[in-house]
Structure formats: C-alpha cells, structure tokens
N, C-alpha and C positions, 0 to 999 in steps of 0.2 A: 311647650310651644316655641319659645324663644332657644331652646336649645335644639332645640330637631333644627328651624328657619337657619341657624348657627354650621349645623350638622353640613346640612345639603350646603350651604355655600364654601365650605370648605372641600366639602365632596369635588364642586363644579369646579374650585379654584385650581385642585390637581390635574384634575381633566382635562382643563383649558392650553391649548396650544400655547400661552404665554413661558409654560412654568416649564417647556418641554427643556432640555438641554440643546447650549447653543452659545454663538458667539459672534453677533454679526460684526461687531470688529475686526476679527481675527480673517473674515470673510470679505468682507472691503479691501482690507488690508495685503489682503492677497493676491484678490483681484484685481487692485489696484498696479502692483506686482507685474502680473501678468500682461497686462494691456500695455507694462510701459517698456517692459523687456520681455517677448516672444519668446526666448528660450529659457526662461525659466518655467514657462510651459512643461519642459522634457522632466525637468525633476522634481515634478510633481505629480507627473500623469496617472503614474503607476503606484500612487500614494490613492488621491481619488477622484472621482467623476461627478459629475451634473447632478446625479441622486443623492449626495453628501453637503450640500446646501442643507440650511434653516429656511435661507429664506428665498422662494419660489424666484423672483426678478434675478439674485444675484446667481441662480441654477441655470436660468436659459442666457447672461451675459458668458455665464464659462460654458456651455454649451455650444455658441456663437463665435467664442474665442479659440473653442477646441477643432471645432470646426474648418475655419479660416486659415489657423497655423498647419494644420494636417495638410492642406494644397498648397503649403507655402507662400499663405496668402498675408501679407502682414494684419493682424488683429491691436487697433487702435481705441481712442474715444469715437476719433472720426468717421471711421472706417468701420464700425460696429452704429455707429448711429443709424445710418443706411436701413440697417435691419432689423430698430426696435422701435422708429418711427409713433409708431403702431401698437407702440404693450403699452396696456392700460396702469399695468405693476408700476413700470417704468417713470409711468406720468404722474403717478401717484407721489414718485420723490424727488421727481424739480425735473427729469424729462433727461434728455439727451444731457443734458448743465452734471447732471449725475455722475454718469462716464468720467467726464471732467476732472471732477471733486476725487473718485476713487483712484484715474491716475495721479490725485497731486498728493494722495495721502499712501505713496506705492510703502509701504517697508524694503529695507537692507538685501540684497538676495539673498545673504548668508543664514536669514533665519527663517526664508519660505519654506521649508521644509518643516522643522517648526509650525507654523502657522496648518501647511496640509496636515500635518499630523495628528494634530487638536480640532480639525474641524473633523474629521476620518472620527477621530476617537468618542466627540459628540455626535456624531450621527448614528453609531453602534448603539452608544444608552440611547439614543431616540427608540432602534430601532427591538431593542431588550424591552425598554419600556412596552413601548404597542404590543408584544407579542406576549407578556405575562396581565394585558390587558387583555387580548384575546382570549388566553388559556383560563384568565376566569373567568370569561362572560360567556365560553363555550362549555364550561367546567359545571355554570349556575344552570344553564338548559338542560332539565332532567328531558335528555332524549333517547329512545329505544333503539334509533339506529344507530346511536353512537356510546359505546362502551367510555367507561372511564380507562380501560387497559388504550384500547385503541386513541383516544386523546393523549394520553402519555406520551405513547406511539409517536402519533402526529404531532406532539409538540419538540420532543426528542431529534426527531428527523429536522423540524422550524429550527433547532438552535444550531443541529451540525452545520443548515446550510448558511447562518448567519455567521458560522465561527470560519468558516470555508471563506467569506470574504476575506477579499484585503491578501491572499495571497499573494506576494509579487510576486517577480521574479527579478534573479538576481541580476539581468542585464549582462553589459559588459565586462569583462574580467580583462587588468594588465596580464602578459603575459609571463614575469616574470610572476607571478603570484599563484598563476598556475604550471607554471615548473615546477616554485616552491612546493608547493602543494605534490607531486608526482615526485618530486627528492623523501620528498616528508612520507609517500607510501612505501619507496621503494627502503629508505633509511630504514622502517616499520619491522618490513620485511627483512633485509640483513638480523634486525638484530632479534628478531626471535628466533630461539629455538625450532628447527626445521623451513627455516625461511621462508612461509605460508603470507602473501602477501595480509590475503583476503581469512574469513569465516572458517576454521576447521571444523571437517565433517567428521572429522577423525575416521575415516576412510581413506589411509595412507595413499590408494595407487591414485584414489579420485582427487585427493588434493595436491597432488605430483599433476595430475594433469590438466586443473583451475587453476590452480596458484588457493587453493581455497578460496570460497564463496564473498564476492567482492562487490561493496557497497555502492547502490546507484544500478545492479543490474537484476534483469529479467531472466530468471532461467527459468526453461520449460522442462519439464522430468514429462518425459511420453510414452506410449506402451500401449499395447490391445490388452483386454481384459485380464486376468491372473499371469498377470506378467511380474505384479510385485511395488509397479507407481508406487500405491500407497504406504504398505510395510515400508519402497525403501526413504520417502519421502517422512513417515512417522520413524524413523530409525536415527537419520539427520538430526530432527528435532529434538530425539531424546536426545543425542552425540553433545549435541548442540547447550541443552540448558542443561544436564548432569554435570558439564566442565565449568558451568556460570561461574567468577568468579570477578567481585565488586571491586576496583581499586584505584587508581593516580595511574591515569595516560600517560602518552611519553607529552604530549600535549597540554598538561598540566589539568585537563577537565575527567572530573569524574564519571566513573560507567563501567562497563563492564572490560577489562583485562586480560580475559581468556574463557569461552564459550559466550554465550550471551543469552536473554530473552527473544522468547517464542512464541510468536502466533499464530496461531492455527486458524484458519478457516475450512472446518470441516462439511462440505455441503453434502455431500454424498450420505458419511456415517454419524452417527449421535455422539456423541460425548463419550460417553459411554462404555460405545462398541471399544472408540478409540484408546480412551484409557486401557482399553481391558488388553489390548493390541501391543499397547507401551510393555505394559504389566508382564504381556507373557515374556513378553524381550528379556525384562531387568531381573528377573525370578524362574527363566526357563524351563517354566511350564508351559508346556504344548496349550495352545490360545482355546480350544476344544474343551482340554480338561477343566478348566479357568468356568466357560460357557457351563457345562455340566457338572461341576462342583466336582466331580472327580480325582481329589485328590488323597493322600494319604496324610497322615501328621505331619510328617516331615517338611511335605511340598507346601501344604498345607501355613505353616509357620514360613519358610524361606518367600512364600504368598506375600506374606504380610506382614516381614521385615522389610521386601521389598515395595512396598506401597507404603515401610515410614517412609522411606528413604527418597522418593518423590513425592512427597511430600510437598519437601522446601526446595522442590523443583523451576527455576522460572518459566514454566509451560502454558500459555493463556488459550484453551477452545474455547471458536465459535463453529454450536452449530447449526447455523439459520438457515432454513433450506430459501434455495434459490434468491438469496440476497440481492441488491439491485449492488451496481454498483460503486455508484455514491455514497452508498453508507458502509457501502465497504471499506472502502476511503476512508471514511467522516471516525467509521473505527479503530480501524488502525490508528488514526493520528491522537485519537482520545487516549489508547493506550499507551502509546511513546509518550504521549504529559505522563501519564499518570501513572504506570509504572516503568517506561524504557520499552525498546524493542531493535533488537538487531538483527530478528531474524523475520519475516513474514513467507508463510505456504495458503494458502490454496490448494484446496483435494473437491471438484477440479474448475479447471477456467469454464468446460461448459456448459457448468452450470450456476453460475455466474447471469445475471440478466442487467440487459443493457437496455436504452430508451429507443435503440431504431428499431422500424419495421423490420426489413430487411437482414436475414438472418448472418449472412456474409455479415453489414456492417455492424452489427451486432455485434460478431466477435471481435472484428475490427475495434468497436466502440473499447471493450474491456479491455485485447492485449494491451494498445493504448493507455487505458487507464491505471493498470497496475504499471507500467513501466512509470508511470506519471509518478505513482505511490515510491515507488522504489528510488528516483531522484531526488523527489521531494525529501520522504523521510530520510533517504543518505542512506539504505538499507538495502539487501540484495532481499529481492520477491524469485521463490521458485512456487513457481503456477501449472500441478496435474494436467494433465491435456491426453484429451483421447485419442484414438490413430481412425484411419477410416479401414472399411473392412474392405482393401485393395491387396492388403498383406496377405490374408491367407488365400489368395489366389493363386501368389505366386509361389514356386517351389523352395528360392531361399527368402526365409519368413523374414530375415531381418529388417526392422524397419528402416523407413528412409525420412529427407525432410517433406518430398513433395507426398506422404503420406497421413499430415495434419492435416486433422479433420476440421470442415467447414471453410477456412479462409486461412490464404495465403499473409495475412500479416502481423498471425502469426508467429510465423518465421523473422520477417521485415523486422517485429518491433523487437524479439528475444536477442541477447546477448550473446545468449547459448542455450542449442539444446540438445536436449539429451534424450537417448531412446533405450529405455530397461529391455532385454531381450531375454530369456533363456528355452534358450534349443529345448532341454529336455522335457518340455513339458509336453512339445509336439512330439516329438519321437514316443516320447511314453504314448498317447496316441497310437502310433503306427506299429503298436505291438504283432508279430503275427502269430497264424493258431499255431499251436503244441507242434503238431504232423509235422512243419517246414522248420526243423534240426538246424540246416545251417543258416536260415534266415533269423531261429529265433537265436543261436549265436552270437549271430553279426551284430545283432538286436542289443544281446542283455552286452558285449563287448563297447555300443556307444552309451549305449549309458551310463555302463562302470564308468564313460572317462566324462562323461555329462552331471552326473547326481552333485547336486549341492555345489551346480558353477553358475555362476550367472556373468550377462555383458552392460556394460553400463554404456553404449554408443554417442558420443558426443558427434554430432552431422553439423553443428554450428560451432563457433568460438571465438568472436568477435575480436579478443585480443591474446588466442591461444593458437595450440596448436588441437586438431579433432585427432578421433582413431578411440581405439576400443580400451574400455579396463574392467579386467576379469572378476570378478567379487564371489565370497563363494553368502550360499542362501541355505540357510537354515528354515523349510519350511515348517516345521514342525513348532516352531517361534518367530515364526513370521521373521526371519531377522539377517540382515545383512553384515556380513563381517570382511574382514583382509582374509586374500587369499594367500597359501603360503604356496609361496616360490619353490623349486625344485634343489633349490639351490642350498634352500631355509630350511628344508624338512632331515633330519637325521638321517643317519648314514646306518644300513639295515644292520643288526647287535649290538647299538647301542643303544 
C-alpha cells in the first residue's frame, strides 16, 4: 500500500506545474532590462513573445510593455503601474514595487539575446512535455472514432507546427554583406565549367537562357494537358539527382558540388507511376512496354540495370494527394534536415490545399507559400500549373501569361514562368482526309518539320531575358533532350 501511495505521489509530482522547465530569474532580468532600456525590446522581439513566459504575471508585463513600445511610448515601472494596479497576480508579488525591483535587477544589454533564447527554449520544452502528455492521454482512450493511424498523423502535424515556431526572419543586413554574397555567386559561376550560377538541368539551351535554377527562386512550369509538363519536370529531377556528387563547396561547407538532392511532390500520379516514367527514360524502353511487361530479354536486362543505377539517386517522392501547403512546407523542411534538399518540385500547384474559402485567395496562399519555402530553404522550387482552356480557342495555341489559371498571384509570386508547348500535338489532330491530296502533302510536311520537337516559352524571368527554347521530345520514352542545331549536324556523306 505504501509503495502504491509513493508511486502516486511521484506521478503527481511529475505532473505538477512546478516541475515544468522554467527560469523565473531569466524572465525577471530580461523584463528588467526592457523596462530600463526600451531599445532592448527590438533585439528580442524576433525570438520571444508573451506566450513564452512561464509566469503569467511576467507574460502580462511583457505584453503591455510591447504594446506601449510599438506605439513609440515609454514602457517603465512608472508607466506600467497605471495599467497593472488591479492585477491580482502582481499584487501577490508585491504590487507596483515589484516592477521597480525588476528594473533594479536588470542585466547588461549584451546578454539579453542569450536570456531571450533561454526563455524560448524552455517554453518549447514545456510545449513538448504537454504534447507528449496529450498524445499519451489520447492513445490511452480506446475510441472507435479515433484510429491509431489518425492519431499518429495528428501527432506528427502538431510536432511540425511546434517545429515551425520561432522561425525568425533575418532582418536587415548591411549592403556590404549583400554585395559580398552577390560577388560570391558570380565568382562561383565564373569558376564553374559552363558558367552557370544556378543548378544545371542538363538541358543546355534551357540552362543558357535561365543561367541554371537559382536558389530561392519559384519557377512555374505551365502547360495544357498532354504538353509534357510532368515529363519535363521528371527529366529535370532525374538529371539533377543522377549528377549528384557530394563534397566541399567553395565556401567550405559540405554539400552538393554537382547535381543535387531532389524532393518531388507528385499529387496527381502515384510514386510507382512516376518511377515508371523515369525508368522509361533511363532504360530507353517505352513506358507502355514497361506497363504491359512487353519486353524481350535484352530490354528487360537493360531495364533492371537502369533500376539498379537509379537506386543510388537522391530522388525522394511524396505522392500524398491533396496535401495542405502547411504540411508540404513541413515535409520539405524535414527532408532538408534529414537528407539535404537542393531542388523541390510540386506536380501540380492546383492540387495543393490552402485554408482560404475563396479559390482565388487559396491559389494565392499556395503560390506565396511555395515562394516562402524557396526563400526559407534557400533552394529553387519548380511548381507545375494548369492553363485555362482559352488557349484552345485561339488560332495560335502558344500560351501566354494571361492563360495562367485561377489567380494572377501565380504570375506575381513567380521569379520565372515557363510554358511547355508542342505544336506537333495540335497539328496531328488537323490531319485532312486522304482524298485531299494537296492538303495532305502540306500536312505531312508540317508534321515532318515539327516531329519530336518541343518549345519551352519563358514568359517571365525576373533576372534575365524572356524567349523560346527549343528541345527535342521523344514521346516513346517521355524524354526531353537537347536539340541538335543545323550547324552541329554532320554533313551528308560523312
């Protein structure tokens, strides 16, 4: 009986709020520093808020001081006294005299960020303890409406939310630092073979036009159905992952020195279907043949060898349907932490979920979220997008910026907008009847000229020229490639 009583007492002690991680002294000294010198608030406001304080009275003092400082008013023991005279918690601590004691115990200004970080870290520890208790309590309740798998997803989302807290902005930086960063980027491009400042797609003409895929850029890849958006995205993902080589960068950090780690959110196709496309390209076997299993022994051996080579490629696929933008951000962040991340691809933007009720606002929220991911993780993000049907009603079916579907914010948030266009697709459907010989001859000539060719139309580029890039397209392998120029082709007879 005594053992049971002792155990229960220990359980109560663990659950008691007094045992939660905290530091009253750190809170007192930081508040005292703010009340003594209001300029200190600006140095800690990006780290903590009132909710991070353990003592409720300290939280209220910080909140009132922050509100006054935001209005450019003085926050001192004297000015705060008027707002807290009826505060029961402050009265228990000694009333307005407690505010004066806080100011008297102020720490020196140089230590304030350390104290603020300490208060924040302890608050996160308390949140983790509480989250653990909530998960434990919910798991202990056997409820048919709450399956274990659902509880795992919910717990994971709460952890993601907790991990996202405290993502502070870098704030202002000197022009000298910005210029130094710009010179380093230019120097890296100068030193690198091919002169690219960004990540190479291995599609030479596209690289030359874009200068590679630049960090923190949001690139929109748009097109009508059957134009090859997903094919081009998978080709770029495969090319970059295949070229991945880890080493020491010029700035001394460890990471990708060629190619990169690629994250691919496939919201439309399953991971298996996407892998099939990549295998078709790598093995040069028709994706239709792969699906049907219609391969001879030589082709099957080539297919298996290609699969073995791809095993080492750092290409990660998430095929969760209708993923919310907040969860997409959290998963990208986790991939960056665990395996590294140099390029993120989202196929496609309209299938991501936002929180806004209005569809236009929701698309705006998603495009802003994707741009925020690019900046926060310092990587290029390629988001595929649909185009409106008004393209089909025009005689010239080449897409324009105004064809971007559902929201002008996509064009506004994007650093680069590219359109995939294959004229062969439309001309093929204009085939005249066999009896119209003249038209048939003209149609055949056009088809021969357009066969296996595609265009990537750069409609917007914030830091470079717009224009059209011609690529080859092998529909059998769903593969885009570099198009040989007339001057690169061998003369007849050689």
